[in-house]
TIVO-2410 file (N, C-alpha, C; in nm, 3 decimals):
# residues 152
REC num residu      c1      c2      c3 atome chaine
REC   1      X -17.132  21.712   3.841     N      A
REC   1      X -17.016  21.660   3.770    CA      A
REC   1      X -16.974  21.760   3.662     C      A
REC   2      X -16.850  21.798   3.662     N      A
REC   2      X -16.806  21.897   3.565    CA      A
REC   2      X -16.741  21.828   3.445     C      A
REC   3      X -16.756  21.893   3.333     N      A
REC   3      X -16.698  21.842   3.209    CA      A
REC   3      X -16.558  21.900   3.195     C      A
REC   4      X -16.460  21.815   3.190     N      A
REC   4      X -16.322  21.863   3.181    CA      A
REC   4      X -16.275  21.877   3.037     C      A
REC   5      X -16.366  21.883   2.945     N      A
REC   5      X -16.331  21.900   2.805    CA      A
REC   5      X -16.324  21.767   2.733     C      A
REC   6      X -16.281  21.770   2.607     N      A
REC   6      X -16.275  21.648   2.527    CA      A
REC   6      X -16.175  21.548   2.585     C      A
REC   7      X -16.207  21.422   2.571     N      A
REC   7      X -16.117  21.315   2.619    CA      A
REC   7      X -15.987  21.320   2.541     C      A
REC   8      X -15.879  21.299   2.612     N      A
REC   8      X -15.748  21.295   2.546    CA      A
REC   8      X -15.736  21.170   2.463     C      A
REC   9      X -15.695  21.188   2.339     N      A
REC   9      X -15.675  21.073   2.251    CA      A
REC   9      X -15.529  21.031   2.254     C      A
REC  10      X -15.511  20.902   2.246     N      A
REC  10      X -15.376  20.848   2.236    CA      A
REC  10      X -15.319  20.885   2.100     C      A
REC  11      X -15.192  20.926   2.093     N      A
REC  11      X -15.134  20.962   1.962    CA      A
REC  11      X -15.147  20.846   1.865     C      A
REC  12      X -15.172  20.880   1.739     N      A
REC  12      X -15.189  20.774   1.639    CA      A
REC  12      X -15.057  20.732   1.575     C      A
REC  13      X -14.951  20.801   1.605     N      A
REC  13      X -14.822  20.767   1.546    CA      A
REC  13      X -14.724  20.718   1.650     C      A
REC  14      X -14.609  20.679   1.603     N      A
REC  14      X -14.504  20.629   1.691    CA      A
REC  14      X -14.438  20.745   1.765     C      A
REC  15      X -14.399  20.722   1.890     N      A
REC  15      X -14.328  20.824   1.966    CA      A
REC  15      X -14.177  20.797   1.966     C      A
REC  16      X -14.136  20.679   1.919     N      A
REC  16      X -13.995  20.640   1.915    CA      A
REC  16      X -13.975  20.552   1.793     C      A
REC  17      X -13.878  20.587   1.709     N      A
REC  17      X -13.853  20.509   1.588    CA      A
REC  17      X -13.705  20.473   1.576     C      A
REC  18      X -13.679  20.366   1.505     N      A
REC  18      X -13.544  20.326   1.471    CA      A
REC  18      X -13.524  20.358   1.323     C      A
REC  19      X -13.424  20.439   1.293     N      A
REC  19      X -13.391  20.471   1.154    CA      A
REC  19      X -13.255  20.413   1.121     C      A
REC  20      X -13.245  20.357   1.002     N      A
REC  20      X -13.118  20.303   0.954    CA      A
REC  20      X -13.066  20.398   0.847     C      A
REC  21      X -12.956  20.464   0.880     N      A
REC  21      X -12.897  20.560   0.787    CA      A
REC  21      X -12.841  20.488   0.665     C      A
REC  22      X -12.873  20.538   0.546     N      A
REC  22      X -12.824  20.470   0.425    CA      A
REC  22      X -12.674  20.488   0.407     C      A
REC  23      X -12.608  20.380   0.376     N      A
REC  23      X -12.466  20.382   0.342    CA      A
REC  23      X -12.451  20.315   0.207     C      A
REC  24      X -12.410  20.391   0.107     N      A
REC  24      X -12.401  20.340  -0.031    CA      A
REC  24      X -12.533  20.278  -0.077     C      A
REC  25      X -12.644  20.346  -0.050     N      A
REC  25      X -12.775  20.299  -0.093    CA      A
REC  25      X -12.775  20.286  -0.244     C      A
REC  26      X -12.831  20.174  -0.293     N      A
REC  26      X -12.834  20.148  -0.436    CA      A
REC  26      X -12.936  20.041  -0.467     C      A
REC  27      X -12.960  20.021  -0.595     N      A
REC  27      X -13.050  19.917  -0.641    CA      A
REC  27      X -12.998  19.781  -0.595     C      A
REC  28      X -13.089  19.697  -0.553     N      A
REC  28      X -13.051  19.563  -0.508    CA      A
REC  28      X -13.103  19.462  -0.611     C      A
REC  29      X -13.015  19.404  -0.690     N      A
REC  29      X -13.059  19.309  -0.793    CA      A
REC  29      X -13.126  19.184  -0.735     C      A
REC  30      X -13.092  19.149  -0.610     N      A
REC  30      X -13.153  19.030  -0.549    CA      A
REC  30      X -13.298  19.053  -0.507     C      A
REC  31      X -13.337  19.178  -0.486     N      A
REC  31      X -13.475  19.205  -0.444    CA      A
REC  31      X -13.555  19.280  -0.550     C      A
REC  32      X -13.487  19.331  -0.651     N      A
REC  32      X -13.553  19.411  -0.754    CA      A
REC  32      X -13.667  19.340  -0.825     C      A
REC  33      X -13.653  19.210  -0.847     N      A
REC  33      X -13.757  19.135  -0.919    CA      A
REC  33      X -13.886  19.121  -0.838     C      A
REC  34      X -13.877  19.129  -0.705     N      A
REC  34      X -13.997  19.112  -0.622    CA      A
REC  34      X -14.039  19.241  -0.554     C      A
REC  35      X -13.976  19.352  -0.589     N      A
REC  35      X -14.010  19.479  -0.527    CA      A
REC  35      X -14.036  19.582  -0.636     C      A
REC  36      X -14.161  19.613  -0.659     N      A
REC  36      X -14.198  19.705  -0.766    CA      A
REC  36      X -14.153  19.848  -0.740     C      A
REC  37      X -14.113  19.879  -0.618     N      A
REC  37      X -14.069  20.014  -0.586    CA      A
REC  37      X -13.922  20.038  -0.621     C      A
REC  38      X -13.850  19.932  -0.653     N      A
REC  38      X -13.710  19.947  -0.690    CA      A
REC  38      X -13.696  19.961  -0.840     C      A
REC  39      X -13.602  20.044  -0.877     N      A
REC  39      X -13.574  20.063  -1.018    CA      A
REC  39      X -13.424  20.084  -1.034     C      A
REC  40      X -13.364  20.007  -1.121     N      A
REC  40      X -13.220  20.021  -1.144    CA      A
REC  40      X -13.194  20.156  -1.213     C      A
REC  41      X -13.085  20.219  -1.174     N      A
REC  41      X -13.046  20.344  -1.239    CA      A
REC  41      X -12.916  20.319  -1.315     C      A
REC  42      X -12.890  20.398  -1.416     N      A
REC  42      X -12.763  20.383  -1.489    CA      A
REC  42      X -12.644  20.403  -1.394     C      A
REC  43      X -12.534  20.334  -1.419     N      A
REC  43      X -12.417  20.343  -1.331    CA      A
REC  43      X -12.372  20.487  -1.301     C      A
REC  44      X -12.385  20.577  -1.400     N      A
REC  44      X -12.340  20.715  -1.378    CA      A
REC  44      X -12.433  20.794  -1.286     C      A
REC  45      X -12.547  20.735  -1.248     N      A
REC  45      X -12.641  20.801  -1.157    CA      A
REC  45      X -12.644  20.738  -1.017     C      A
REC  46      X -12.568  20.631  -0.997     N      A
REC  46      X -12.569  20.562  -0.868    CA      A
REC  46      X -12.523  20.650  -0.753     C      A
REC  47      X -12.418  20.729  -0.776     N      A
REC  47      X -12.367  20.816  -0.670    CA      A
REC  47      X -12.470  20.923  -0.633     C      A
REC  48      X -12.538  20.978  -0.733     N      A
REC  48      X -12.641  21.078  -0.706    CA      A
REC  48      X -12.759  21.017  -0.630     C      A
REC  49      X -12.795  20.893  -0.661     N      A
REC  49      X -12.902  20.825  -0.589    CA      A
REC  49      X -12.863  20.804  -0.442     C      A
REC  50      X -12.740  20.762  -0.418     N      A
REC  50      X -12.693  20.742  -0.281    CA      A
REC  50      X -12.694  20.873  -0.203     C      A
REC  51      X -12.652  20.983  -0.266     N      A
REC  51      X -12.653  21.114  -0.201    CA      A
REC  51      X -12.796  21.159  -0.172     C      A
REC  52      X -12.886  21.134  -0.264     N      A
REC  52      X -13.027  21.169  -0.243    CA      A
REC  52      X -13.085  21.092  -0.125     C      A
REC  53      X -13.051  20.964  -0.114     N      A
REC  53      X -13.099  20.883  -0.002    CA      A
REC  53      X -13.050  20.939   0.131     C      A
REC  54      X -12.924  20.980   0.137     N      A
REC  54      X -12.869  21.038   0.260    CA      A
REC  54      X -12.942  21.168   0.294     C      A
REC  55      X -12.963  21.253   0.193     N      A
REC  55      X -13.032  21.381   0.216    CA      A
REC  55      X -13.176  21.359   0.263     C      A
REC  56      X -13.249  21.269   0.198     N      A
REC  56      X -13.387  21.242   0.238    CA      A
REC  56      X -13.392  21.183   0.378     C      A
REC  57      X -13.297  21.097   0.411     N      A
REC  57      X -13.291  21.039   0.545    CA      A
REC  57      X -13.267  21.149   0.650     C      A
REC  58      X -13.174  21.238   0.622     N      A
REC  58      X -13.144  21.348   0.714    CA      A
REC  58      X -13.266  21.436   0.736     C      A
REC  59      X -13.336  21.470   0.626     N      A
REC  59      X -13.456  21.555   0.638    CA      A
REC  59      X -13.567  21.485   0.715     C      A
REC  60      X -13.585  21.355   0.693     N      A
REC  60      X -13.686  21.280   0.768    CA      A
REC  60      X -13.651  21.279   0.916     C      A
REC  61      X -13.526  21.251   0.946     N      A
REC  61      X -13.481  21.248   1.087    CA      A
REC  61      X -13.507  21.382   1.154     C      A
REC  62      X -13.472  21.492   1.087     N      A
REC  62      X -13.493  21.626   1.143    CA      A
REC  62      X -13.641  21.655   1.165     C      A
REC  63      X -13.724  21.616   1.070     N      A
REC  63      X -13.868  21.638   1.082    CA      A
REC  63      X -13.927  21.560   1.200     C      A
REC  64      X -13.884  21.437   1.215     N      A
REC  64      X -13.932  21.356   1.327    CA      A
REC  64      X -13.893  21.419   1.460     C      A
REC  65      X -13.766  21.457   1.473     N      A
REC  65      X -13.718  21.517   1.598    CA      A
REC  65      X -13.792  21.648   1.626     C      A
REC  66      X -13.810  21.731   1.524     N      A
REC  66      X -13.883  21.858   1.541    CA      A
REC  66      X -14.025  21.836   1.592     C      A
REC  67      X -14.081  21.720   1.562     N      A
REC  67      X -14.218  21.691   1.602    CA      A
REC  67      X -14.225  21.602   1.725     C      A
REC  68      X -14.116  21.595   1.800     N      A
REC  68      X -14.118  21.528   1.928    CA      A
REC  68      X -14.101  21.378   1.926     C      A
REC  69      X -14.061  21.322   1.813     N      A
REC  69      X -14.041  21.178   1.803    CA      A
REC  69      X -13.896  21.147   1.841     C      A
REC  70      X -13.877  21.051   1.929     N      A
REC  70      X -13.743  21.007   1.965    CA      A
REC  70      X -13.689  20.919   1.853     C      A
REC  71      X -13.569  20.948   1.808     N      A
REC  71      X -13.508  20.874   1.697    CA      A
REC  71      X -13.384  20.801   1.748     C      A
REC  72      X -13.384  20.669   1.733     N      A
REC  72      X -13.266  20.588   1.756    CA      A
REC  72      X -13.206  20.562   1.620     C      A
REC  73      X -13.078  20.590   1.605     N      A
REC  73      X -13.015  20.587   1.475    CA      A
REC  73      X -12.905  20.482   1.470     C      A
REC  74      X -12.901  20.409   1.360     N      A
REC  74      X -12.791  20.318   1.332    CA      A
REC  74      X -12.758  20.335   1.184     C      A
REC  75      X -12.653  20.275   1.138     N      A
REC  75      X -12.609  20.291   1.000    CA      A
REC  75      X -12.610  20.157   0.928     C      A
REC  76      X -12.653  20.157   0.803     N      A
REC  76      X -12.650  20.034   0.725    CA      A
REC  76      X -12.504  20.003   0.690     C      A
REC  77      X -12.482  19.885   0.637     N      A
REC  77      X -12.347  19.844   0.600    CA      A
REC  77      X -12.339  19.834   0.448     C      A
REC  78      X -12.219  19.845   0.396     N      A
REC  78      X -12.200  19.848   0.251    CA      A
REC  78      X -12.254  19.723   0.182     C      A
REC  79      X -12.247  19.610   0.248     N      A
REC  79      X -12.290  19.484   0.187    CA      A
REC  79      X -12.441  19.476   0.165     C      A
REC  80      X -12.517  19.567   0.228     N      A
REC  80      X -12.664  19.562   0.215    CA      A
REC  80      X -12.711  19.687   0.141     C      A
REC  81      X -12.734  19.677   0.010     N      A
REC  81      X -12.765  19.794  -0.071    CA      A
REC  81      X -12.891  19.869  -0.029     C      A
REC  82      X -12.990  19.799   0.020     N      A
REC  82      X -13.116  19.865   0.059    CA      A
REC  82      X -13.142  19.846   0.209     C      A
REC  83      X -13.034  19.851   0.287     N      A
REC  83      X -13.039  19.832   0.430    CA      A
REC  83      X -13.129  19.926   0.509     C      A
REC  84      X -13.154  20.050   0.464     N      A
REC  84      X -13.240  20.138   0.543    CA      A
REC  84      X -13.383  20.086   0.562     C      A
REC  85      X -13.422  19.988   0.485     N      A
REC  85      X -13.559  19.937   0.495    CA      A
REC  85      X -13.567  19.822   0.596     C      A
REC  86      X -13.536  19.855   0.720     N      A
REC  86      X -13.536  19.753   0.826    CA      A
REC  86      X -13.677  19.701   0.855     C      A
REC  87      X -13.780  19.772   0.807     N      A
REC  87      X -13.916  19.722   0.827    CA      A
REC  87      X -13.940  19.593   0.750     C      A
REC  88      X -13.844  19.551   0.668     N      A
REC  88      X -13.857  19.422   0.600    CA      A
REC  88      X -13.816  19.306   0.688     C      A
REC  89      X -13.747  19.331   0.799     N      A
REC  89      X -13.704  19.219   0.883    CA      A
REC  89      X -13.752  19.228   1.026     C      A
REC  90      X -13.814  19.337   1.064     N      A
REC  90      X -13.877  19.340   1.196    CA      A
REC  90      X -13.993  19.439   1.199     C      A
REC  91      X -14.083  19.415   1.290     N      A
REC  91      X -14.190  19.511   1.318    CA      A
REC  91      X -14.211  19.513   1.469     C      A
REC  92      X -14.258  19.626   1.517     N      A
REC  92      X -14.287  19.640   1.660    CA      A
REC  92      X -14.436  19.658   1.677     C      A
REC  93      X -14.485  19.612   1.791     N      A
REC  93      X -14.629  19.617   1.818    CA      A
REC  93      X -14.651  19.668   1.959     C      A
REC  94      X -14.758  19.746   1.978     N      A
REC  94      X -14.783  19.809   2.109    CA      A
REC  94      X -14.792  19.708   2.223     C      A
REC  95      X -14.767  19.759   2.341     N      A
REC  95      X -14.770  19.676   2.461    CA      A
REC  95      X -14.912  19.628   2.491     C      A
REC  96      X -14.919  19.506   2.540     N      A
REC  96      X -15.042  19.451   2.594    CA      A
REC  96      X -15.006  19.399   2.733     C      A
REC  97      X -15.081  19.308   2.787     N      A
REC  97      X -15.051  19.257   2.921    CA      A
REC  97      X -14.914  19.192   2.931     C      A
REC  98      X -14.863  19.139   2.820     N      A
REC  98      X -14.733  19.070   2.821    CA      A
REC  98      X -14.618  19.164   2.783     C      A
REC  99      X -14.648  19.286   2.751     N      A
REC  99      X -14.545  19.381   2.710    CA      A
REC  99      X -14.547  19.406   2.560     C      A
REC 100      X -14.459  19.493   2.516     N      A
REC 100      X -14.447  19.522   2.374    CA      A
REC 100      X -14.388  19.402   2.302     C      A
REC 101      X -14.412  19.394   2.172     N      A
REC 101      X -14.366  19.278   2.096    CA      A
REC 101      X -14.280  19.322   1.978     C      A
REC 102      X -14.170  19.253   1.959     N      A
REC 102      X -14.084  19.268   1.843    CA      A
REC 102      X -14.098  19.140   1.762     C      A
REC 103      X -14.134  19.153   1.634     N      A
REC 103      X -14.147  19.037   1.546    CA      A
REC 103      X -14.030  19.040   1.448     C      A
REC 104      X -13.954  18.931   1.443     N      A
REC 104      X -13.840  18.919   1.352    CA      A
REC 104      X -13.881  18.830   1.235     C      A
REC 105      X -13.866  18.882   1.113     N      A
REC 105      X -13.905  18.810   0.993    CA      A
REC 105      X -13.783  18.755   0.921     C      A
REC 106      X -13.798  18.643   0.853     N      A
REC 106      X -13.688  18.593   0.769    CA      A
REC 106      X -13.677  18.681   0.644     C      A
REC 107      X -13.562  18.683   0.585     N      A
REC 107      X -13.541  18.761   0.464    CA      A
REC 107      X -13.510  18.668   0.347     C      A
REC 108      X -13.577  18.689   0.237     N      A
REC 108      X -13.561  18.605   0.120    CA      A
REC 108      X -13.424  18.626   0.054     C      A
REC 109      X -13.382  18.750   0.037     N      A
REC 109      X -13.257  18.780  -0.034    CA      A
REC 109      X -13.136  18.755   0.056     C      A
REC 110      X -13.040  18.679   0.003     N      A
REC 110      X -12.917  18.650   0.077    CA      A
REC 110      X -12.847  18.777   0.122     C      A
REC 111      X -12.840  18.877   0.031     N      A
REC 111      X -12.762  18.996   0.065    CA      A
REC 111      X -12.835  19.090   0.161     C      A
REC 112      X -12.955  19.058   0.201     N      A
REC 112      X -13.025  19.136   0.304    CA      A
REC 112      X -13.007  19.073   0.442     C      A
REC 113      X -12.974  18.946   0.448     N      A
REC 113      X -12.968  18.874   0.576    CA      A
REC 113      X -12.868  18.930   0.676     C      A
REC 114      X -12.754  18.986   0.634     N      A
REC 114      X -12.664  19.044   0.734    CA      A
REC 114      X -12.728  19.154   0.817     C      A
REC 115      X -12.826  19.225   0.762     N      A
REC 115      X -12.895  19.330   0.838    CA      A
REC 115      X -12.960  19.270   0.963     C      A
REC 116      X -13.019  19.156   0.947     N      A
REC 116      X -13.093  19.093   1.056    CA      A
REC 116      X -13.000  19.038   1.163     C      A
REC 117      X -12.880  19.002   1.125     N      A
REC 117      X -12.785  18.944   1.220    CA      A
REC 117      X -12.700  19.051   1.288     C      A
REC 118      X -12.700  19.169   1.237     N      A
REC 118      X -12.615  19.275   1.293    CA      A
REC 118      X -12.653  19.302   1.436     C      A
REC 119      X -12.560  19.284   1.526     N      A
REC 119      X -12.586  19.300   1.668    CA      A
REC 119      X -12.637  19.435   1.710     C      A
REC 120      X -12.574  19.542   1.664     N      A
REC 120      X -12.611  19.675   1.712    CA      A
REC 120      X -12.753  19.713   1.674     C      A
REC 121      X -12.791  19.696   1.549     N      A
REC 121      X -12.926  19.731   1.505    CA      A
REC 121      X -13.029  19.647   1.578     C      A
REC 122      X -13.001  19.519   1.589     N      A
REC 122      X -13.096  19.430   1.657    CA      A
REC 122      X -13.109  19.467   1.804     C      A
REC 123      X -12.997  19.497   1.869     N      A
REC 123      X -13.004  19.537   2.011    CA      A
REC 123      X -13.084  19.664   2.027     C      A
REC 124      X -13.069  19.759   1.934     N      A
REC 124      X -13.144  19.884   1.943    CA      A
REC 124      X -13.293  19.858   1.924     C      A
REC 125      X -13.328  19.769   1.833     N      A
REC 125      X -13.468  19.736   1.812    CA      A
REC 125      X -13.525  19.664   1.934     C      A
REC 126      X -13.445  19.579   1.996     N      A
REC 126      X -13.490  19.502   2.112    CA      A
REC 126      X -13.496  19.585   2.240     C      A
REC 127      X -13.420  19.693   2.244     N      A
REC 127      X -13.403  19.771   2.366    CA      A
REC 127      X -13.535  19.806   2.434     C      A
REC 128      X -13.636  19.840   2.359     N      A
REC 128      X -13.763  19.883   2.421    CA      A
REC 128      X -13.868  19.772   2.419     C      A
REC 129      X -13.829  19.654   2.376     N      A
REC 129      X -13.925  19.545   2.364    CA      A
REC 129      X -13.913  19.448   2.481     C      A
REC 130      X -14.025  19.390   2.519     N      A
REC 130      X -14.024  19.292   2.627    CA      A
REC 130      X -14.051  19.151   2.576     C      A
REC 131      X -14.107  19.139   2.458     N      A
REC 131      X -14.141  19.008   2.405    CA      A
REC 131      X -14.093  19.002   2.260     C      A
REC 132      X -14.036  18.889   2.221     N      A
REC 132      X -13.984  18.874   2.086    CA      A
REC 132      X -14.046  18.751   2.022     C      A
REC 133      X -14.081  18.764   1.895     N      A
REC 133      X -14.139  18.655   1.819    CA      A
REC 133      X -14.053  18.635   1.696     C      A
REC 134      X -14.001  18.515   1.675     N      A
REC 134      X -13.919  18.486   1.557    CA      A
REC 134      X -14.001  18.407   1.456     C      A
REC 135      X -13.998  18.453   1.333     N      A
REC 135      X -14.068  18.384   1.226    CA      A
REC 135      X -13.969  18.329   1.125     C      A
REC 136      X -13.851  18.293   1.171     N      A
REC 136      X -13.744  18.254   1.080    CA      A
REC 136      X -13.736  18.105   1.052     C      A
REC 137      X -13.814  18.023   1.118     N      A
REC 137      X -13.803  17.878   1.095    CA      A
REC 137      X -13.822  17.841   0.948     C      A
REC 138      X -13.921  17.900   0.882     N      A
REC 138      X -13.947  17.870   0.742    CA      A
REC 138      X -13.836  17.913   0.649     C      A
REC 139      X -13.753  18.008   0.694     N      A
REC 139      X -13.644  18.057   0.609    CA      A
REC 139      X -13.544  17.948   0.577     C      A
REC 140      X -13.520  17.860   0.672     N      A
REC 140      X -13.423  17.752   0.649    CA      A
REC 140      X -13.472  17.654   0.542     C      A
REC 141      X -13.602  17.644   0.531     N      A
REC 141      X -13.659  17.552   0.433    CA      A
REC 141      X -13.701  17.625   0.306     C      A
REC 142      X -13.649  17.748   0.286     N      A
REC 142      X -13.683  17.824   0.167    CA      A
REC 142      X -13.817  17.894   0.178     C      A
REC 143      X -13.871  17.908   0.297     N      A
REC 143      X -14.002  17.969   0.314    CA      A
REC 143      X -13.999  18.117   0.349     C      A
REC 144      X -13.889  18.186   0.326     N      A
REC 144      X -13.881  18.329   0.359    CA      A
REC 144      X -13.975  18.408   0.270     C      A
REC 145      X -14.033  18.510   0.327     N      A
REC 145      X -14.126  18.595   0.255    CA      A
REC 145      X -14.089  18.741   0.277     C      A
REC 146      X -14.136  18.827   0.190     N      A
REC 146      X -14.116  18.970   0.205    CA      A
REC 146      X -14.235  19.026   0.282     C      A
REC 147      X -14.210  19.081   0.403     N      A
REC 147      X -14.320  19.141   0.478    CA      A
REC 147      X -14.368  19.268   0.408     C      A
REC 148      X -14.486  19.312   0.442     N      A
REC 148      X -14.545  19.430   0.379    CA      A
REC 148      X -14.477  19.557   0.424     C      A
REC 149      X -14.416  19.556   0.541     N      A
REC 149      X -14.342  19.675   0.585    CA      A
REC 149      X -14.429  19.784   0.640     C      A
REC 150      X -14.521  19.753   0.727     N      A
REC 150      X -14.608  19.854   0.785    CA      A
REC 150      X -14.558  19.902   0.920     C      A
REC 151      X -14.608  20.018   0.961     N      A
REC 151      X -14.579  20.070   1.094    CA      A
REC 151      X -14.692  20.034   1.186     C      A
REC 152      X -14.660  19.996   1.308     N      A
REC 152      X -14.763  19.957   1.403    CA      A
REC 152      X -14.751  20.040   1.528     C      A
***
């Protein structure tokens, strides 16, 4: 029996990601109180913050593509100040016997909810998924929570 070398390991990162391009990215007063990573900036710095978000998004997208990651891109809408953080309303999980899973989470902040209802972004997230899990029932009764936002 010959040794064909070390066993191939499955990549530890994602091979396909959905990125939401920032459009007028800014502080969200509805989520700021529950998100320690957000910080309001003075009004005269809001435009510079939005430009920085676009630049960082572009550089991330380029880096992912350069490293062989497939990027599906959509754009946030003006009504959602922190729309690029789509990991707050959905997560994807690797395939098992039933297929890959998309989990949809309820959103606590009213001004974030349009992100979850947007047809194009949701269709793109669903495109590679075979199974969907909705956790939105509690949202109607005020039970919405902020997910941790991890990659799976």
